[in-house]
N, C-alpha and C positions, 0 to 999 in steps of 0.2 A: 730699410735701413735708416738708423737716426743719422743728424748731423755730425755728432760725435765718431759713430761707427763706423760714417764713410771717411770722415778724414783719417783715423788711427787706420782706417784699413790702408790708404793711400802711402801711409807711412811706411805700412810693414813692404808695400809692394814696392814703392821705391828703393827701399833698405835691399830688398833680395834681389832688384836688377844690378843696385851698385856694386854688391859683394863680389861676383862674378867677375866684373870691368877692374873693380880694383887688387882682384889678385895677381893680375899680371904687373902690376906696377913692379913689385921688389927684384924678379928675374929679368927685367927687359923693359928698354925703354917705350911708353905707350905711344900707342900710333895716334893717327890724327882722328881715325873712329872713335876708340877710346877717350880719348881728351873732349871731343864734341860732344859724347854720349854722356860722360860724368860733367861735363859745363853746364849742361841742360839740364840734367836731374837734382844736381845740387841746392838750385835754389828752390824747388820747390820741397825737398827734401828736408832744408832749413827751415823753411814754413812750419812745416808739419812737427818737426822735432821741437820748433819753438812752443808750438801751441800744447803740443804733450808735456812738455816741461812746466808750464804756465799750472795746467790742471795737475799735475802730480804734487807741486808746489801747494795747492789751492790756494791761489794768490787772488780771490774773488769771493762774495758772500754766497751765501748759499740760497738756492732758489725756495720760493714764498711757497710750491709744495712739500718741499722737506720742513722748513720751519713749521707748516700744518701738521705734518705728520709728528713731528716733536713733540707739540704742544700737547696734541692729542692722547698720545701715546702717556709721556709723564702725567699729563694734568688727570689720567684715570687713578694715580697713585700719590699724586702731590693736591696741592691746593685747598688743603685743609688745618687750618690752625692749628698751631702749637706740635703738628706731625713733626717727628725727628727723622730726616732722611740723609743718606749717605749716597753721594753724588761720585762715581768712579771715573776721572777725567773730567774734563769740562775746565779744567782751570784756563786754558787762554778764550776758549769762547763761551765764559760766563756770562756776558753782558748780552750777549747775542742769547743765549738760551734764555735769559730772563725777560730781553723783548719780545721772545718768540710766545711766551704766554706759558713757559712751561712750569714757572713757580708765581704763586699768589702772594710772596713775600711775608705772608705770615706763618711759614713753617720756620723748623730751626733746622738749616740746612749745612752739612757737614761735606766741603768738595776734597776728593782726596786724587791728589796730584802732584807727581815729581817737578812740573813744571806749573807753578803757580802763576796766575796771572800779574798784568801788570800793576805796579802801584796805583794808579790813577784809574784803572778798572776795579780792579778790589774796592778802593774807596766805594766807588759808584755802586757797587754790588752791597756793601755792608749798608749804607746809605739807603739803597733800596729797602730792606729788609726791616731795618731800623724802623723805619719811617711808618711800616705797615705791623709793626708789632713782632716781626720775625727775628732772627738771625742767619748770619753765615761767618764760617770758619775754617781753616784750611789746614788741611795737615797733607804730608808729604808721601805716606803710604801707609796701606791696609795695617802695618805693624804698630804703626805711632801710639805714644805711649798716651795722645793727648786723645784718643778716641773712646768713647764712653759706650759701650753696647749694653741693651740690644737696640734698635732702630725699628723705627716702624716700618719703612721701605727703603728701596735702592732706587738707582738710576743710572746709565748710562750710555753716552753717545758716541759712535765712531772713534770706539776706546780701545776694543779687545785687540783689534787688529795690529798693536802696537806693544803691547803687554810681552813679556818674555815667555809665559806659559799662562795661558787666558784659562786652562781649566784650575789649576791652582790658584790663579787671583778668584776665580768664580767660589772656589772651596772657601778662601778667607771671607770673601764678599758675604756669602749664607752665613758664617759662623757668627756673623758679628747684626745678624737681623733675628728681631722676634719671630717665633713659630708661625707658619704660613704666614709670615710679611710677602708684599708684593716686590717683585724687583722687573722695573721697565727697563726697556732697552730698544734703543735703535744702532743697529748696527750696519757694515756692509758684509758682502761674504762672497766667496769664490761662485762665480756663475755656472750653470749647466749649458748655457748656450756656448756653441762649438766656436763661433767668432769671435765675442767677447772673452769667453775662456782663454782663446788663443792671445786676446791683447794682454789679458791679464800675465799669463804667465811670461810674455817676450818682456815686461814693464815692469813687473815685480821687483826683479834686482833693484830697479833706478829708482823705484817708489819707496824702496824702503831707505835710499840713503838721502833722498828729499823730502822724506816725511815723515822723520824722527821713527823709524822704525817699522814704520805703517806696510801689513802683509795684506798683499789684493788675494791670496787664493785661500785663505781660512773657512771652515766651514762652521763656522762661530755657533750655528743653531746648534749642532752636533755637541760642542760643547757644552752649551749652557745646559743642554736637557741630560747631559751627563751625571749635572751636578744638581740640579734643580728636579723634583718629583712631577711637578705638573709646568707644562709650558706652550703656551697659546700666542702663536704670530704668524703673520703673514708676511709674503713677498711683493715687494714692487723694485719699478727698476726708475730710478732719476736721471734721465737722459741726461741734464746739466750739469752732472757731478761725476761725471769720467775723469779717473778710470774704477769709482767706488758707486758706480750707480747701481748694482746689483745689492737689494737691501733687504732686510728682515726686521719689523720691528710690533712688539708685545710685550707679553706678561709673563712672569715668571714664580712660582711658589715655591718656596721648600718642603 
């Protein structure tokens, strides 16, 4: 079992032990045994809960293995001078995406995200593209009047988990692309592993509150396949990205 899996399993076990102990509190004074057991269990539970919340909020950078996967997947459809590319999401993580080597800076990139990057990150991205002959602009939705289809390619990373309707979003995205234009994606999905799936179910409500509406149990691969005629992807597990460790990456075509 992975380190993250062990930590979260401990959290679930301690939670299961605390529930029956606290059930007696509203109806009768707690016994010494209950107080002692609760006192012993609360510290490790607090540590595990703190660990879980930190990961749910994603308060750290992504591992090198993920950045490499992102760069190789995006790079298969980007890194071409003058190519017009539509990126779904990526507003807050744009500089990290650029640093991972997902774009050469020679493309004409349009980032669609209701949460734009900070002014400093936006200026940094604009300077990088301008210095290499490309450009980057920002729109807040796929219905924005500033969009000028058709585009040569599209990308998304860890984005379809938080949109209101993944299928409808993908349909709008595909309508803005040229015929047979590629769509490169790296997304997290629902796990088929029994233990990890349980963790996703338990923490899904909290994840949605802490991570801008992120859903842990979506089968994004099915959503993409329902819109695009040809989909090529593979699964991977990023241990250090709990609870979004179960991921798919690939390219789809209209």
